[in-house]
C-alpha positions in Angstrom: -106.8 226.2 -31.1 -104.4 225.0 -33.8 -100.9 224.4 -32.6 -98.7 222.8 -35.4 -95.2 221.7 -36.0 -94.0 220.7 -39.4 -94.7 217.0 -38.7 -98.4 217.6 -38.1 -99.1 220.4 -40.6 -99.9 217.9 -43.3 -103.0 216.8 -41.4 -104.3 220.4 -41.5 -103.4 221.0 -45.1 -105.4 217.8 -45.9 -108.3 219.2 -44.0 -108.2 222.3 -46.1 -108.5 220.2 -49.2 -111.9 218.9 -47.9 -113.3 222.3 -49.0 -112.4 221.8 -52.7 -113.3 218.1 -52.6 -116.7 218.9 -51.2 -117.4 221.5 -53.9 -119.5 220.2 -56.8 -121.3 221.9 -59.6 -124.6 221.3 -57.7 -123.6 223.6 -54.8 -125.2 227.0 -54.8 -123.1 229.9 -53.6 -124.9 230.1 -50.3 -124.3 226.4 -49.5 -120.6 226.8 -50.5 -120.1 229.7 -48.1 -121.7 227.8 -45.2 -119.4 224.8 -46.0 -116.3 227.1 -45.9 -117.1 228.6 -42.5 -118.0 225.2 -41.0 -114.8 223.5 -42.3 -112.7 226.6 -41.3 -114.1 226.7 -37.7 -113.3 223.0 -37.4 -109.8 223.2 -38.8 -108.9 226.3 -36.8 -110.7 225.2 -33.7 -112.3 228.6 -33.1 -115.6 229.7 -31.6 -116.8 231.8 -34.5 -115.8 231.9 -38.2 -117.4 234.4 -40.5 -117.1 235.1 -44.2 -117.7 238.6 -45.7 -117.9 239.4 -49.4 -117.4 242.7 -51.2 -120.5 243.9 -53.1 -119.1 246.4 -55.6 -122.0 246.5 -58.1 -123.1 249.9 -56.6 -121.3 253.2 -56.7 -120.1 252.8 -53.1 -118.9 249.2 -52.5 -119.8 247.6 -49.2 -118.6 244.4 -47.5 -121.4 242.2 -46.3 -121.6 239.2 -43.9 -122.5 236.2 -46.0 -121.9 233.2 -43.8 -121.1 232.1 -40.3 -121.4 228.9 -38.3 -122.4 231.0 -35.2 -126.0 230.7 -34.0 -126.2 233.8 -31.8 -128.9 236.1 -33.2 -126.7 239.2 -32.6 -124.0 237.8 -34.9 -126.1 236.2 -37.7 -128.2 239.3 -38.4 -127.8 241.1 -41.7 -124.6 243.2 -41.4 -122.7 245.3 -43.9 -119.8 247.8 -43.6 -118.3 250.4 -45.7 -114.9 249.5 -47.2 -113.1 251.8 -44.7 -115.1 250.7 -41.7 -114.1 248.4 -38.8 -111.6 245.5 -38.9 -113.3 243.8 -41.8 -113.0 246.9 -43.9 -109.3 247.3 -42.8 -108.4 243.8 -43.9 -110.3 244.2 -47.2 -108.6 247.5 -48.1 -105.1 246.7 -46.8 -105.2 243.1 -48.2 -103.2 241.8 -45.3 -104.0 239.6 -42.3 -104.9 241.3 -39.0 -104.5 239.9 -35.5 -106.2 241.4 -32.5 -105.3 239.7 -29.2 -108.1 241.6 -27.4 -111.0 242.9 -29.6 -112.4 245.0 -26.7 -109.2 247.0 -26.5 -108.9 247.6 -30.3 -109.9 251.0 -31.7 -110.6 249.3 -35.0 -113.1 246.8 -33.7 -116.4 248.6 -33.6 -118.8 246.0 -32.3 -117.6 245.8 -28.7 -121.0 245.4 -27.2 -121.7 242.3 -29.3 -118.2 241.0 -28.4 -119.0 241.3 -24.7 -122.4 239.5 -25.1 -120.8 236.7 -27.1 -117.7 236.5 -25.0 -115.2 237.1 -27.9 -111.6 237.7 -27.0 -109.1 237.4 -29.9 -109.5 237.7 -33.7 -107.7 236.8 -36.8 -108.9 238.2 -40.1 -107.4 237.5 -43.6 -108.4 238.7 -47.1 -110.0 236.4 -49.6 -107.8 236.9 -52.7 -108.0 235.4 -56.1 -105.0 234.7 -58.4 -104.9 238.1 -60.0 -104.4 239.6 -56.5 -108.0 241.0 -56.3 -109.6 240.9 -52.9 -113.2 239.6 -52.9 -113.9 239.4 -49.2 -112.6 238.6 -45.7 -112.5 235.5 -43.6 -112.5 236.0 -39.8 -111.9 233.7 -36.8 -112.8 234.6 -33.2 -111.8 232.8 -29.9 -113.5 233.1 -26.5 -110.2 233.2 -24.7 -107.2 235.4 -25.4 -105.0 233.8 -28.0 -101.8 235.0 -29.7 -102.3 233.7 -33.2 -99.0 232.2 -34.5 -97.6 232.7 -38.0 -98.4 229.1 -38.7 -102.1 229.8 -37.9 -102.1 232.9 -40.0 -100.6 231.0 -42.9 -103.1 228.2 -42.4 -106.1 230.6 -42.5 -104.6 232.5 -45.5 -104.4 229.1 -47.3 -108.1 228.5 -46.5 -109.1 232.0 -47.6 -107.2 231.8 -50.9 -108.7 228.4 -51.7 -112.2 229.6 -50.7 -111.8 232.7 -52.9 -111.1 230.5 -55.9 -114.0 228.2 -55.1 -116.4 231.2 -54.7 -115.2 232.8 -58.0 -115.6 229.5 -59.8 -119.1 229.0 -58.4 -120.1 232.6 -59.5 -118.7 232.0 -63.0 -120.5 228.7 -63.2 -123.8 230.4 -62.2 -123.2 233.2 -64.8 -122.5 230.7 -67.5 -125.6 228.7 -66.6 -127.8 231.8 -66.6 -126.4 232.9 -70.0 -126.9 229.4 -71.4 -130.5 229.2 -70.2 -131.1 232.7 -71.7 -129.8 231.5 -75.1 -131.8 228.3 -75.0 -134.9 230.3 -74.1 -134.4 232.7 -77.0 -134.0 229.8 -79.4 -137.1 228.1 -78.1 -139.1 231.4 -78.4 -137.9 231.9 -82.0 -138.9 228.4 -83.0 -142.3 228.9 -81.5 -142.7 232.2 -83.3 -142.0 230.5 -86.6 -144.6 227.8 -85.8 -147.2 230.5 -85.0 -146.3 232.5 -88.1 -146.9 229.4 -90.3 -149.9 227.9 -88.7 -151.8 231.1 -87.7 -150.6 233.3 -90.5 -149.1 235.8 -88.0 -146.3 238.2 -88.4 -143.2 237.8 -86.2 -144.4 240.7 -83.9 -147.9 239.3 -83.7 -146.6 235.8 -82.7 -144.4 237.4 -80.1 -147.2 239.5 -78.6 -149.5 236.4 -78.7 -147.0 234.4 -76.5 -146.3 237.4 -74.3 -150.0 237.9 -73.6 -150.5 234.2 -72.7 -147.4 234.4 -70.5 -148.8 237.3 -68.6 -152.3 235.9 -68.3 -151.1 232.5 -67.1 -148.2 233.9 -65.0 -145.8 231.5 -66.6 -142.5 232.3 -68.5 -142.3 233.0 -72.2 -140.2 229.9 -72.5 -142.9 227.7 -71.0 -145.5 229.2 -73.5 -143.0 228.6 -76.4 -142.4 225.0 -75.3 -146.2 224.4 -75.1 -146.5 225.8 -78.7 -143.7 223.4 -79.9 -145.2 220.4 -78.1 -148.6 221.2 -79.7 -146.9 221.4 -83.1 -145.2 218.0 -82.5 -148.5 216.4 -81.5 -150.2 217.9 -84.5 -147.7 216.4 -86.9 -148.5 212.8 -85.7 
């Protein structure tokens, strides 16, 4: 467990920066979340670290377990909670750290049977917050022996969580931009292929589109792949 004075805190702050240094544009969100819980568990020296993200696309938002370095089947199974449910929901809605010295004696902690099987004792949970104050999830740490988390440890995990939140948001935005860019490139490619078919086969724009659409369905390939094949054929024809 982390016990720090001012002289040694730099070492742990440096460890936090490993998260951001390890993040590259090649990391998918799932890999990023695994990296965060692994680094956090190491920095905090805890038995289990888990990361939950709020899924608010639906009418009733839920918070879902997305990553943990735990290997116990009971813990890694697909789990989701309502925003007003359990300690995770409490941290997410109140947007403040929560310390439980004994999870088995807490009314808020709902999964006591799992805690008994895994030998969990104390817990620290902090919200994942981005710069505008929005909470996007929760980062939890569990110990197997009772531990009174210090304010220094709470501050440390809060620093990790805030940095992780920014990294997650940046990764999601990067994926969105990539998807949008690919969609735009696909549309341009399909439009160019339509023009080729209209000229070489004397088709209308709609007929050219339907021609590519049918071949896409018949061959179980994307419209873009069909369009690219048309353009390659046109290039070869010109030589």
